[in-house]
Z-matrix of the N, CA and C atoms (Angstrom, degrees):
N
C 1 1.439
C 2 1.519 1 109.05
N 3 1.299 2 116.58 1 145.35
C 4 1.460 3 120.64 2 -176.05
C 5 1.513 4 110.09 3 -93.18
N 6 1.316 5 115.48 4 124.57
C 7 1.456 6 120.39 5 176.87
C 8 1.510 7 109.16 6 -131.62
N 9 1.296 8 115.79 7 148.96
C 10 1.452 9 121.91 8 171.55
C 11 1.510 10 105.80 9 -126.98
N 12 1.337 11 116.63 10 102.80
C 13 1.455 12 120.29 11 -170.84
C 14 1.509 13 107.69 12 64.93
N 15 1.343 14 117.03 13 -122.51
C 16 1.456 15 121.11 14 177.83
C 17 1.525 16 111.24 15 -103.39
N 18 1.328 17 117.53 16 13.28
C 19 1.454 18 120.63 17 -176.80
C 20 1.524 19 110.67 18 -105.89
N 21 1.322 20 116.66 19 121.61
C 22 1.461 21 121.34 20 176.94
C 23 1.518 22 108.45 21 -84.57
N 24 1.325 23 115.43 22 147.49
C 25 1.460 24 118.95 23 174.39
C 26 1.517 25 109.14 24 -66.67
N 27 1.314 26 115.81 25 153.86
C 28 1.460 27 122.04 26 -177.78
C 29 1.532 28 110.23 27 -51.53
N 30 1.316 29 116.15 28 130.91
C 31 1.460 30 120.23 29 176.37
C 32 1.513 31 114.73 30 90.83
N 33 1.326 32 117.71 31 -11.91
C 34 1.464 33 118.70 32 -176.44
C 35 1.525 34 113.34 33 -101.26
N 36 1.318 35 118.72 34 -10.10
C 37 1.459 36 119.98 35 -175.89
C 38 1.524 37 112.22 36 -70.10
N 39 1.323 38 117.73 37 -43.27
C 40 1.475 39 119.51 38 -177.47
C 41 1.527 40 111.20 39 -59.40
N 42 1.346 41 120.28 40 -52.02
C 43 1.464 42 118.32 41 177.45
C 44 1.525 43 113.00 42 -63.78
N 45 1.337 44 117.12 43 -30.48
C 46 1.469 45 119.74 44 177.81
C 47 1.528 46 110.36 45 -66.18
N 48 1.321 47 117.00 46 -39.00
C 49 1.459 48 120.57 47 176.67
C 50 1.532 49 110.79 48 -65.75
N 51 1.327 50 116.32 49 -40.37
C 52 1.471 51 120.06 50 176.91
C 53 1.525 52 110.53 51 -62.16
N 54 1.328 53 116.23 52 -43.67
C 55 1.472 54 119.70 53 179.04
C 56 1.529 55 111.04 54 -63.70
N 57 1.328 56 116.74 55 -39.51
C 58 1.464 57 120.28 56 177.65
C 59 1.527 58 110.24 57 -63.77
N 60 1.323 59 115.81 58 -39.11
C 61 1.471 60 119.61 59 178.44
C 62 1.523 61 110.69 60 -65.26
N 63 1.324 62 116.92 61 -41.83
C 64 1.468 63 119.55 62 177.07
C 65 1.525 64 111.37 63 -62.01
N 66 1.324 65 116.02 64 -37.98
C 67 1.467 66 120.41 65 178.03
C 68 1.530 67 109.93 66 -61.98
N 69 1.317 68 116.21 67 -43.06
C 70 1.461 69 120.39 68 179.23
C 71 1.520 70 112.67 69 -67.77
N 72 1.328 71 116.34 70 -34.11
C 73 1.462 72 119.85 71 -179.46
C 74 1.514 73 112.05 72 -58.74
N 75 1.335 74 116.31 73 -30.70
C 76 1.470 75 120.95 74 -179.90
C 77 1.523 76 111.61 75 -54.93
N 78 1.324 77 116.81 76 -36.83
C 79 1.465 78 120.12 77 -175.99
C 80 1.523 79 113.20 78 -113.44
N 81 1.327 80 116.92 79 -24.62
C 82 1.460 81 120.48 80 -173.58
C 83 1.521 82 112.83 81 -95.62
N 84 1.331 83 116.77 82 -39.53
C 85 1.455 84 119.99 83 -171.18
C 86 1.513 85 109.63 84 84.70
N 87 1.321 86 116.48 85 148.14
C 88 1.463 87 118.87 86 -171.91
C 89 1.528 88 113.38 87 -70.78
N 90 1.318 89 117.99 88 -23.36
C 91 1.466 90 118.76 89 -178.57
C 92 1.528 91 112.04 90 -70.76
N 93 1.322 92 117.29 91 -21.10
C 94 1.470 93 120.99 92 -179.59
C 95 1.536 94 112.44 93 -109.43
N 96 1.311 95 116.87 94 8.26
C 97 1.461 96 120.26 95 -178.08
C 98 1.524 97 110.34 96 -67.43
N 99 1.338 98 116.29 97 133.01
C 100 1.459 99 120.45 98 176.99
C 101 1.525 100 109.67 99 -119.96
N 102 1.329 101 115.24 100 142.95
C 103 1.470 102 119.74 101 179.56
C 104 1.523 103 110.94 102 -64.73
N 105 1.312 104 116.77 103 -31.87
C 106 1.465 105 120.14 104 178.27
C 107 1.531 106 110.29 105 -63.29
N 108 1.339 107 116.70 106 -43.29
C 109 1.467 108 120.68 107 178.41
C 110 1.525 109 111.12 108 -66.71
N 111 1.328 110 116.69 109 -37.30
C 112 1.464 111 120.53 110 177.12
C 113 1.516 112 109.59 111 -60.70
N 114 1.328 113 116.44 112 -45.48
C 115 1.468 114 120.81 113 179.17
C 116 1.521 115 110.77 114 -62.12
N 117 1.329 116 116.21 115 -43.96
C 118 1.466 117 120.57 116 179.96
C 119 1.529 118 110.29 117 -61.62
N 120 1.329 119 117.10 118 -43.95
C 121 1.467 120 121.31 119 -179.48
C 122 1.525 121 111.12 120 -65.29
N 123 1.323 122 116.62 121 -35.98
C 124 1.470 123 120.77 122 179.05
C 125 1.528 124 111.74 123 -78.83
N 126 1.328 125 116.82 124 -14.20
C 127 1.458 126 120.23 125 -179.99
C 128 1.511 127 113.66 126 77.33
N 129 1.342 128 116.29 127 34.24
C 130 1.469 129 120.45 128 -179.76
C 131 1.528 130 109.14 129 -127.07
N 132 1.320 131 116.02 130 174.70
C 133 1.464 132 120.14 131 -178.70
C 134 1.527 133 109.95 132 -64.17
N 135 1.322 134 115.74 133 153.41
C 136 1.466 135 119.67 134 -176.16
C 137 1.522 136 112.49 135 -66.51
N 138 1.331 137 118.08 136 -16.05
C 139 1.466 138 121.18 137 178.15
C 140 1.527 139 113.14 138 -86.67
N 141 1.324 140 117.74 139 -14.96
C 142 1.465 141 120.77 140 -174.36
C 143 1.532 142 114.03 141 -56.29
N 144 1.337 143 119.99 142 -44.06
C 145 1.472 144 118.46 143 -179.27
C 146 1.521 145 113.35 144 -60.78
N 147 1.339 146 117.04 145 -31.95
C 148 1.460 147 120.14 146 -178.17
C 149 1.521 148 112.04 147 -67.16
N 150 1.329 149 116.94 148 -28.69
C 151 1.463 150 120.26 149 179.29
C 152 1.526 151 111.28 150 -69.22
N 153 1.334 152 117.17 151 -27.76
C 154 1.469 153 121.03 152 -175.80
C 155 1.518 154 113.38 153 -102.23
N 156 1.323 155 117.43 154 -27.52
C 157 1.459 156 119.43 155 -174.67
C 158 1.526 157 114.14 156 -121.89
N 159 1.309 158 117.49 157 -15.86
C 160 1.459 159 120.15 158 179.68
C 161 1.514 160 113.10 159 80.94
N 162 1.330 161 116.65 160 -52.93
C 163 1.454 162 120.15 161 177.81
C 164 1.534 163 110.34 162 -155.19
N 165 1.311 164 114.73 163 177.15
C 166 1.467 165 121.81 164 -176.48
C 167 1.531 166 111.64 165 -62.14
N 168 1.335 167 116.70 166 -40.04
C 169 1.463 168 120.57 167 -179.08
C 170 1.524 169 110.71 168 -61.98
N 171 1.319 170 117.54 169 -40.60
C 172 1.466 171 120.96 170 179.37
C 173 1.523 172 110.76 171 -63.79
N 174 1.333 173 117.03 172 -38.88
C 175 1.467 174 120.20 173 176.65
C 176 1.523 175 110.27 174 -65.10
N 177 1.325 176 117.52 175 -44.75
C 178 1.465 177 120.48 176 179.80
C 179 1.529 178 111.29 177 -62.67
N 180 1.328 179 117.42 178 -37.92
C 181 1.470 180 120.08 179 176.26
C 182 1.525 181 110.17 180 -61.19
N 183 1.309 182 116.74 181 -42.65
C 184 1.462 183 120.11 182 179.30
C 185 1.528 184 111.01 183 -64.96
N 186 1.324 185 117.58 184 -41.64
C 187 1.462 186 120.50 185 177.32
C 188 1.525 187 110.74 186 -63.30
N 189 1.317 188 116.09 187 -37.83
C 190 1.459 189 121.24 188 177.96
C 191 1.529 190 110.74 189 -63.98
N 192 1.317 191 116.44 190 -42.66
C 193 1.470 192 120.88 191 179.43
C 194 1.530 193 110.87 192 -64.00
N 195 1.325 194 116.15 193 -45.32
C 196 1.474 195 119.03 194 178.70
C 197 1.520 196 111.20 195 -62.93
N 198 1.319 197 116.16 196 -39.35
C 199 1.466 198 120.50 197 -179.66
C 200 1.523 199 111.07 198 -67.05
N 201 1.332 200 117.29 199 -42.23
C 202 1.467 201 120.14 200 178.49
C 203 1.520 202 110.37 201 -64.59
N 204 1.322 203 117.10 202 -35.85
C 205 1.464 204 120.78 203 176.61
C 206 1.529 205 110.26 204 -63.00
N 207 1.327 206 116.99 205 -39.55
C 208 1.464 207 120.77 206 177.36
C 209 1.525 208 111.12 207 -65.98
N 210 1.333 209 116.64 208 -42.45
C 211 1.465 210 120.25 209 178.09
C 212 1.521 211 110.33 210 -62.03
N 213 1.317 212 116.58 211 -43.03
C 214 1.463 213 120.74 212 176.74
C 215 1.526 214 110.56 213 -59.89
N 216 1.324 215 117.14 214 -43.96
C 217 1.469 216 120.84 215 177.90
C 218 1.527 217 111.26 216 -59.67
N 219 1.337 218 117.27 217 -38.68
C 220 1.468 219 121.03 218 178.79
C 221 1.522 220 110.63 219 -64.47
N 222 1.321 221 117.00 220 -40.14
C 223 1.463 222 120.56 221 178.41
C 224 1.529 223 111.19 222 -69.37
N 225 1.321 224 116.48 223 -40.38
C 226 1.473 225 120.11 224 177.94
C 227 1.525 226 110.82 225 -64.21
N 228 1.330 227 116.89 226 -38.46
C 229 1.467 228 120.38 227 177.47
C 230 1.524 229 110.64 228 -64.62
N 231 1.340 230 116.52 229 -40.31
C 232 1.469 231 120.18 230 178.05
C 233 1.525 232 110.18 231 -62.97
N 234 1.338 233 116.60 232 -38.87
C 235 1.466 234 120.58 233 176.32
C 236 1.517 235 111.23 234 -63.82
N 237 1.323 236 115.55 235 -46.86
C 238 1.462 237 120.66 236 -176.39
C 239 1.520 238 111.96 237 -65.54
N 240 1.336 239 116.35 238 -32.84
C 241 1.459 240 120.71 239 -177.36
C 242 1.522 241 113.28 240 -89.97
N 243 1.328 242 116.93 241 0.82
C 244 1.461 243 120.18 242 -178.18
C 245 1.530 244 109.95 243 -65.06
N 246 1.294 245 115.34 244 134.11
C 247 1.463 246 121.50 245 178.11
C 248 1.525 247 108.76 246 -72.03
N 249 1.334 248 118.43 247 121.52
C 250 1.466 249 120.21 248 -178.60
C 251 1.529 250 112.91 249 -62.09
N 252 1.340 251 116.68 250 -17.79
C 253 1.465 252 120.47 251 177.85
C 254 1.530 253 111.77 252 -78.71
N 255 1.311 254 116.68 253 -16.69
C 256 1.462 255 120.11 254 -178.16
C 257 1.523 256 110.68 255 -80.16
N 258 1.310 257 115.61 256 157.20
C 259 1.454 258 121.50 257 -179.19
C 260 1.527 259 111.28 258 -75.06
N 261 1.324 260 114.95 259 167.02
C 262 1.462 261 120.95 260 175.17
C 263 1.523 262 110.10 261 -60.53
N 264 1.326 263 116.04 262 -33.93
C 265 1.465 264 119.91 263 179.20
C 266 1.531 265 110.54 264 -66.64
N 267 1.315 266 116.89 265 -40.62
C 268 1.472 267 120.45 266 177.71
C 269 1.523 268 110.59 267 -64.47
N 270 1.324 269 116.82 268 -35.93
C 271 1.465 270 120.22 269 177.55
C 272 1.533 271 110.52 270 -64.60
N 273 1.333 272 115.99 271 -39.88
C 274 1.457 273 119.01 272 178.64
C 275 1.525 274 110.60 273 -65.51
N 276 1.315 275 117.16 274 -39.01
C 277 1.470 276 120.44 275 175.68
C 278 1.527 277 109.84 276 -61.10
N 279 1.336 278 117.03 277 -42.38
C 280 1.472 279 121.11 278 179.96
C 281 1.534 280 110.73 279 -62.14
N 282 1.324 281 116.75 280 -41.44
C 283 1.468 282 119.92 281 177.66
C 284 1.531 283 110.62 282 -64.06
N 285 1.324 284 116.34 283 -45.54
C 286 1.456 285 120.36 284 178.83
C 287 1.515 286 111.99 285 -60.90
N 288 1.336 287 115.69 286 -40.38
C 289 1.463 288 120.42 287 178.85
C 290 1.520 289 110.91 288 -64.14
N 291 1.329 290 117.34 289 -40.11
C 292 1.469 291 121.19 290 178.46
C 293 1.527 292 110.42 291 -64.71
N 294 1.306 293 116.75 292 -39.50
C 295 1.473 294 122.02 293 179.52
C 296 1.531 295 109.64 294 -63.01
N 297 1.338 296 115.70 295 -49.38
C 298 1.465 297 120.57 296 -179.47
C 299 1.529 298 110.58 297 -65.23
N 300 1.332 299 116.94 298 -39.36
C 301 1.467 300 120.37 299 -179.45
C 302 1.526 301 110.71 300 -62.96
N 303 1.331 302 117.50 301 -41.15
C 304 1.465 303 119.58 302 177.84
C 305 1.533 304 109.80 303 -60.57
N 306 1.326 305 116.53 304 -45.51
C 307 1.470 306 120.15 305 179.64
C 308 1.520 307 111.30 306 -61.24
N 309 1.326 308 116.73 307 -39.55
C 310 1.466 309 120.91 308 -178.89
C 311 1.526 310 111.32 309 -68.73
N 312 1.334 311 116.99 310 -38.45
C 313 1.461 312 121.24 311 -178.04
C 314 1.522 313 112.65 312 -78.29
N 315 1.324 314 116.13 313 -32.32
C 316 1.469 315 120.89 314 -175.90
C 317 1.532 316 110.67 315 -131.88
N 318 1.327 317 117.75 316 62.29
C 319 1.470 318 118.67 317 -175.73
C 320 1.521 319 113.40 318 -59.09
N 321 1.334 320 116.38 319 -36.01
C 322 1.461 321 119.22 320 -178.40
C 323 1.525 322 111.15 321 -68.73
N 324 1.314 323 117.27 322 -33.26
C 325 1.474 324 120.51 323 177.97
C 326 1.524 325 110.06 324 -74.68
N 327 1.328 326 115.87 325 -40.02
C 328 1.460 327 120.90 326 178.26
C 329 1.524 328 110.21 327 -60.62
N 330 1.324 329 116.83 328 -41.50
C 331 1.466 330 120.51 329 -178.81
C 332 1.532 331 111.73 330 -65.89
N 333 1.323 332 116.60 331 -39.33
C 334 1.466 333 118.25 332 -178.17
C 335 1.529 334 110.84 333 -70.89
N 336 1.345 335 117.84 334 -28.32
C 337 1.468 336 120.51 335 176.20
C 338 1.525 337 109.95 336 -59.49
N 339 1.315 338 116.23 337 -46.03
C 340 1.460 339 120.84 338 -169.05
C 341 1.528 340 114.07 339 -101.11
N 342 1.321 341 117.94 340 8.95
C 343 1.458 342 119.93 341 175.90
C 344 1.537 343 108.05 342 -71.62
N 345 1.335 344 118.05 343 116.80
C 346 1.465 345 119.67 344 -175.82
C 347 1.522 346 114.21 345 -68.13
N 348 1.332 347 117.66 346 -12.93
C 349 1.465 348 119.11 347 175.26
C 350 1.533 349 110.81 348 -84.37
N 351 1.328 350 116.40 349 -15.63
C 352 1.467 351 121.30 350 178.71
C 353 1.528 352 109.81 351 -96.78
N 354 1.326 353 115.74 352 -54.32
C 355 1.465 354 120.86 353 174.49
C 356 1.526 355 106.39 354 -109.24
N 357 1.306 356 115.67 355 96.55
C 358 1.464 357 121.27 356 -174.28
C 359 1.528 358 109.42 357 -68.04
N 360 1.329 359 117.88 358 122.47
C 361 1.467 360 120.33 359 -179.89
C 362 1.530 361 111.50 360 -53.41
N 363 1.320 362 114.96 361 129.55
C 364 1.456 363 120.87 362 -179.44
C 365 1.519 364 114.65 363 82.29
N 366 1.326 365 116.95 364 -5.43
C 367 1.467 366 120.18 365 -178.83
C 368 1.529 367 110.49 366 -141.18
N 369 1.349 368 117.69 367 56.33
C 370 1.464 369 119.00 368 179.41
C 371 1.525 370 111.12 369 -70.92
N 372 1.326 371 115.18 370 161.00
C 373 1.466 372 119.79 371 176.53
C 374 1.527 373 109.51 372 -65.95
N 375 1.321 374 115.72 373 165.04
C 376 1.466 375 120.25 374 179.07
C 377 1.521 376 111.51 375 -61.15
N 378 1.320 377 116.92 376 -30.63
C 379 1.470 378 120.99 377 178.96
C 380 1.528 379 111.04 378 -79.39
N 381 1.334 380 117.13 379 -33.22
C 382 1.461 381 120.78 380 -177.23
C 383 1.523 382 112.28 381 -78.28
N 384 1.313 383 118.40 382 -35.95
C 385 1.467 384 121.85 383 -173.61
C 386 1.529 385 113.32 384 -53.30
N 387 1.347 386 119.89 385 -48.54
C 388 1.471 387 118.15 386 -179.80
C 389 1.528 388 113.41 387 -68.84
N 390 1.329 389 117.14 388 -26.16
C 391 1.466 390 120.37 389 177.59
C 392 1.532 391 110.13 390 -69.71
N 393 1.330 392 115.74 391 -44.20
C 394 1.469 393 120.34 392 177.14
C 395 1.520 394 109.35 393 -60.92
N 396 1.324 395 116.02 394 -45.53
C 397 1.461 396 120.54 395 -179.54
C 398 1.526 397 111.62 396 -60.10
N 399 1.326 398 116.68 397 -40.48
C 400 1.468 399 120.73 398 -179.44
C 401 1.523 400 111.10 399 -65.92
N 402 1.334 401 117.28 400 -41.54
C 403 1.465 402 120.55 401 177.80
C 404 1.525 403 109.89 402 -63.98
N 405 1.334 404 116.48 403 -44.06
C 406 1.465 405 120.43 404 179.59
C 407 1.528 406 110.88 405 -61.62
N 408 1.326 407 117.20 406 -40.27
C 409 1.473 408 120.58 407 179.98
C 410 1.524 409 111.50 408 -64.95
N 411 1.328 410 116.52 409 -40.22
C 412 1.470 411 119.91 410 177.96
C 413 1.523 412 109.82 411 -61.12
N 414 1.326 413 116.47 412 -47.34
C 415 1.458 414 119.94 413 -179.82
C 416 1.520 415 111.72 414 -65.46
N 417 1.329 416 117.45 415 -39.24
C 418 1.464 417 120.24 416 179.52
C 419 1.522 418 111.11 417 -67.16
N 420 1.314 419 117.47 418 -41.59
C 421 1.466 420 121.15 419 179.45
C 422 1.530 421 109.74 420 -61.93
N 423 1.326 422 116.92 421 -43.97
C 424 1.466 423 120.99 422 -179.94
C 425 1.526 424 110.96 423 -66.71
N 426 1.324 425 116.81 424 -37.06
C 427 1.460 426 120.74 425 178.70
C 428 1.522 427 110.57 426 -69.26
N 429 1.319 428 116.78 427 -40.69
C 430 1.470 429 120.80 428 178.54
C 431 1.528 430 110.45 429 -62.76
N 432 1.325 431 116.68 430 -34.75
C 433 1.470 432 120.20 431 -178.97
C 434 1.527 433 111.86 432 -64.53
N 435 1.350 434 117.30 433 -28.67
C 436 1.469 435 118.63 434 178.59
C 437 1.532 436 111.85 435 -94.63
N 438 1.339 437 115.92 436 -10.91
C 439 1.476 438 120.76 437 179.06
C 440 1.521 439 109.35 438 -136.30
N 441 1.351 440 117.11 439 62.86
C 442 1.465 441 119.81 440 -172.05
C 443 1.523 442 114.89 441 -63.64
N 444 1.321 443 117.89 442 -22.64
C 445 1.469 444 119.22 443 -177.46
C 446 1.528 445 112.52 444 -94.40
N 447 1.327 446 117.59 445 2.30
C 448 1.469 447 120.16 446 -178.90
C 449 1.520 448 110.92 447 -65.58
N 450 1.320 449 115.53 448 140.63
C 451 1.468 450 119.69 449 174.71
C 452 1.523 451 108.56 450 -67.71
N 453 1.319 452 116.47 451 166.24
C 454 1.467 453 120.00 452 179.74
C 455 1.523 454 111.45 453 -58.85
N 456 1.335 455 116.12 454 -42.70
C 457 1.463 456 120.25 455 -179.92
C 458 1.525 457 110.83 456 -63.46
N 459 1.340 458 115.78 457 -44.39
C 460 1.461 459 119.76 458 179.55
C 461 1.516 460 110.80 459 -66.07
N 462 1.332 461 117.18 460 -38.39
C 463 1.461 462 120.91 461 179.79
C 464 1.520 463 111.50 462 -61.83
N 465 1.311 464 116.64 463 -42.35
C 466 1.472 465 120.17 464 177.55
C 467 1.526 466 109.81 465 -61.11
N 468 1.325 467 116.74 466 -44.01
C 469 1.462 468 120.51 467 -179.99
C 470 1.530 469 111.12 468 -65.68
N 471 1.325 470 117.07 469 -42.78
C 472 1.462 471 120.90 470 178.23
C 473 1.522 472 111.54 471 -62.45
N 474 1.322 473 116.21 472 -42.16
C 475 1.464 474 120.21 473 179.87
C 476 1.523 475 110.50 474 -63.42
N 477 1.321 476 116.29 475 -40.44
C 478 1.460 477 119.90 476 176.54
C 479 1.530 478 110.25 477 -61.77
N 480 1.336 479 116.44 478 -40.57
C 481 1.461 480 120.37 479 177.54
C 482 1.517 481 112.60 480 -64.67
N 483 1.328 482 116.40 481 -41.81
C 484 1.466 483 121.19 482 177.81
C 485 1.521 484 109.87 483 -61.91
N 486 1.327 485 115.81 484 -48.64
C 487 1.463 486 120.31 485 179.96
C 488 1.532 487 110.25 486 -60.48
N 489 1.336 488 116.22 487 -43.52
C 490 1.457 489 119.91 488 -179.88
C 491 1.525 490 112.33 489 -61.82
N 492 1.327 491 116.64 490 -41.49
C 493 1.469 492 120.31 491 179.82
C 494 1.528 493 110.97 492 -65.60
N 495 1.316 494 116.12 493 -46.33
C 496 1.466 495 120.62 494 -178.62
C 497 1.523 496 110.48 495 -66.15
N 498 1.322 497 116.17 496 -44.43
C 499 1.463 498 120.68 497 -179.47
C 500 1.535 499 110.42 498 -65.08
N 501 1.314 500 116.33 499 -40.23
C 502 1.459 501 120.09 500 178.34
C 503 1.519 502 112.17 501 -61.68
N 504 1.335 503 116.70 502 -41.91
C 505 1.462 504 119.91 503 176.30
C 506 1.524 505 110.65 504 -63.15
N 507 1.337 506 116.21 505 -40.30
C 508 1.473 507 119.67 506 177.94
C 509 1.524 508 110.48 507 -60.85
N 510 1.319 509 116.98 508 -42.94
C 511 1.469 510 120.31 509 179.44
C 512 1.531 511 111.13 510 -64.86
N 513 1.334 512 117.43 511 -38.36
C 514 1.465 513 120.37 512 177.69
C 515 1.524 514 111.13 513 -64.36
N 516 1.333 515 116.24 514 -36.77
C 517 1.468 516 120.33 515 177.73
C 518 1.524 517 109.99 516 -66.36
N 519 1.319 518 116.75 517 -47.75
C 520 1.466 519 120.71 518 -179.35
C 521 1.525 520 110.95 519 -59.17
N 522 1.324 521 116.07 520 -40.09
C 523 1.466 522 120.31 521 -178.19
C 524 1.524 523 112.41 522 -76.25
N 525 1.332 524 117.37 523 -8.71
C 526 1.454 525 121.00 524 178.12
C 527 1.522 526 114.72 525 85.31
N 528 1.337 527 116.78 526 9.48
C 529 1.462 528 119.77 527 179.88
C 530 1.529 529 112.45 528 -75.66
N 531 1.319 530 116.19 529 -30.78
C 532 1.464 531 121.40 530 173.84
C 533 1.523 532 108.11 531 -137.07
N 534 1.331 533 116.55 532 163.83
C 535 1.461 534 121.13 533 177.29
C 536 1.523 535 109.37 534 -96.12
N 537 1.331 536 117.69 535 161.16
C 538 1.465 537 118.94 536 174.80
C 539 1.531 538 112.03 537 -57.28
N 540 1.337 539 117.02 538 -33.06
C 541 1.471 540 119.84 539 179.32
C 542 1.524 541 111.41 540 -66.19
N 543 1.320 542 117.31 541 -30.48
C 544 1.463 543 120.53 542 177.93
C 545 1.526 544 111.61 543 -77.35
N 546 1.333 545 116.82 544 -23.63
C 547 1.459 546 119.98 545 -177.77
C 548 1.523 547 112.09 546 -69.71
N 549 1.329 548 117.19 547 -38.24
C 550 1.469 549 118.58 548 -175.83
C 551 1.529 550 112.57 549 -63.49
N 552 1.349 551 119.97 550 -48.68
C 553 1.463 552 117.08 551 177.50
C 554 1.529 553 112.88 552 -62.64
N 555 1.336 554 116.47 553 -28.22
C 556 1.468 555 118.83 554 175.29
C 557 1.521 556 110.18 555 -65.41
N 558 1.325 557 116.55 556 -40.37
C 559 1.469 558 120.73 557 177.39
C 560 1.530 559 110.88 558 -65.58
N 561 1.318 560 115.96 559 -40.16
C 562 1.469 561 119.77 560 177.34
C 563 1.527 562 109.48 561 -61.99
N 564 1.323 563 117.20 562 -46.17
C 565 1.458 564 120.92 563 -179.48
C 566 1.531 565 111.84 564 -60.54
N 567 1.335 566 116.08 565 -35.96
C 568 1.468 567 120.08 566 179.64
C 569 1.522 568 112.88 567 -74.99
N 570 1.339 569 115.92 568 -47.35
C 571 1.445 570 119.82 569 -167.48
C 572 1.525 571 115.83 570 -106.30
N 573 1.323 572 116.78 571 -19.09
C 574 1.470 573 120.53 572 -176.49
C 575 1.526 574 110.80 573 -144.26
N 576 1.357 575 117.18 574 55.87
C 577 1.466 576 120.04 575 -172.15
C 578 1.528 577 114.88 576 -62.77
N 579 1.313 578 117.95 577 -17.25
C 580 1.474 579 119.35 578 178.97
C 581 1.527 580 111.62 579 -66.07
N 582 1.349 581 116.81 580 -18.03
C 583 1.467 582 120.40 581 179.55
C 584 1.526 583 112.86 582 -81.16
N 585 1.327 584 116.87 583 -10.10
C 586 1.470 585 118.91 584 -177.21
C 587 1.521 586 110.02 585 -80.63
């Protein structure tokens, strides 16, 4: 980022504040994040964040959107890197592994994505809604590939189950109950048991 003393070039302050907030999340957690600390970390006046975000909730929503975009990118990369020789079940394991790996690498970002006070269930921001939809479509497509004859109603239920299993493993990793290395064989056992 370009700075001259404590002055950011036009257009660079907002992302710099977001980056400073992400830096703070590593040690503070989003529930204790303060705009004053974000400003201090970015090296700008304590009023600067208010000009770009209005309040703390608006900043957290933006961090949540950026984090969900990163999670989506991780899933898209797992799709793109999938070996065409592998089964649909192996592809689903790869997607689940990418989801859990993102949570393990960025627990603070993962938590802000799913905090219901930040991204209100059923009422996501205009920026968040298409990201959620894209993640859901990836999971549904992968679930349909392993259950091609499922009815639409059953497919929705199966996809919810797949998401719940993967998300639950991610939460167990974040909480330290299991390691990321333990999550992958669990995903294999769930989605591709013939490999065991």
